[in-house]
Residue, then its C-alpha position, 0 to 999 in steps of 0.5 A: x693836530x699837534x706839532x709831533x704828528x704833523x713831523x711824523x708826516x714828513x720823512x727824511x731822505x735818510x728815514x725813506x731810504x732805511x725804510x726801502x733798504x736803498x741808498x740815500x741817492x736812490x730816494x733822491x733820484x725817485x724825488x726827482x724824477x717825480x716818483x715820490x711826493x716832496x717838499x722842500x724845506x730850509x731857507x734855500x729850499x734844498x733840504x726834502x722831505x718826503x710825505x708818509x703817504x708816498x710809502x703807502x702809495x709806493x708799497x701798494x703799487x703793483x710796480x716797486x719803485x725802480x732803481x736807477 
């Protein structure tokens, strides 16, 4: 597995928000509620990345992500 394919597995909040056509704030709420599988990155752990499998899991679920 090379670094390029590994980087594509983890998406930014902005990429996920564009995919679902919601605000970045909504994606952050989903992450905090545990709705999306996330990984904290960076020296302080402030940034988050969402695993691409979370998108397919949400698309395959019977209920769409709730917009809070």
